[in-house]
Phi, psi and omega in degrees: 000323179295325181291323179295310179303317183295320182296311175304317180299322178295330182288317183290329176293315171303317180300316180295319181293320176301307187295324181289319184291316183294319178293316178302315178299308186295319187276328184263343175064023186260213179297140182269013185306315180297310184293328177297315187291322178291323178294319180291323178292320180296318180298320179286329183294316181282353172255010181277115185296332173301339181266000185289319177293323176292324177292327179297321175293320178292323175302316178300334188279350177072038182264048186293338178303309181293330176295312180304311188294323179291323180295321180291316182296316180288323178294317179293322181296319178292313179302320173300315179294325173303311177302312180296321175304311175303313181288329173296321178295313179298337179268000178096006177268179176223194172125149181223162167242169176303324183294311179302318183295326183291317182299308183301327178290345182276335198288325191304316188255028186306316188254004171063236186285346182268079191293143176266131177236179184291348178268357184280152169234116191252134173247126170254121176264107189099060190279339174070182182286329184236091189279079184295316186300307176309309181301311183294322178290315181294320174302317190274330185242340181085004185289162170279139184231129170247133176236135177238148181201140179280354179259113183305315179300323186291317181296319184288321174293316183304320178297325181289320174303310176297323176296321182280324185259338189243041181302132174083357180266152185268081182231133181233130178245129182229147167266085178212164166273163181300321181300334183275351182285141183269343186238042183288343181287337179277352191286136178250333183219142179229133176245136173247128170298148192282343182265009177272112191295320187261029184305322184281336173294316179295322178299316181303318181290329184290344179304313182278345187262343185245165180285169186292329184276004189293146176236137188242131171258114181256104175286134183204165174218115176260179182043232183307324183292342183289353175285346181238343184228156171282136190286174177285158173226166175294146176246164176286116184282352167287342182250305190237144174234148179283117178273320180211153170230119178263103177264126187227092186306330184266001181249149181305316183231165168256172182226128166265132173253125178253140170245153178286134169300125190302146178105002183237174177093185188293139172253000000 
């Protein structure tokens, strides 16, 4: 019981640190060191195998309120860091955190056997201010990549990052919802960022808006990883089927690959 209380206490401490770091960085406009440290420590925390049993006990105790708050706080912290990283790049600086390096290491095997080629058209839902995924995919495969985000500032910064790092690459970033995109029938691969809260609602809508051959990479985090990512949800089995499930103990998020149930989509 004491261990459980200690673990729960660590969660509330992280919540306090996130809120303090984001507020301090945003109001003072200074060094992002505190913010980077808490994000990196939190990344290591959710990957620590010693905490799995404690998480299971905590989950049974029904403390979903702190989980929800932490997910929101960590997502805001990462979004703030992405904007900082983008601005640093545009000013001639460099630098990464453990979190960003972990994310970048995930991208290579994003779709498993559903390979992205130069003929592919990839949609990323939740592209952020530092669009690592579009840049990596476009550079390594030559595919066309479309990124969307509801954050206007993130899209503006993301375009500047792509202009600086992705010269000659076919990358387009838009502040749009999926329903507003005009070329959904051309999409071959879709990636959902793990911090998009309504990703499964969007997935359900995409069934009728996309072609039959589309493949979806749904980034998610269950159990301990749900402290940093929105978890997986049940899908309408008449629309989507699980093709693969990549469980990766050393990565920030896991990935479900969904294929469309035959007979749906744009004709």
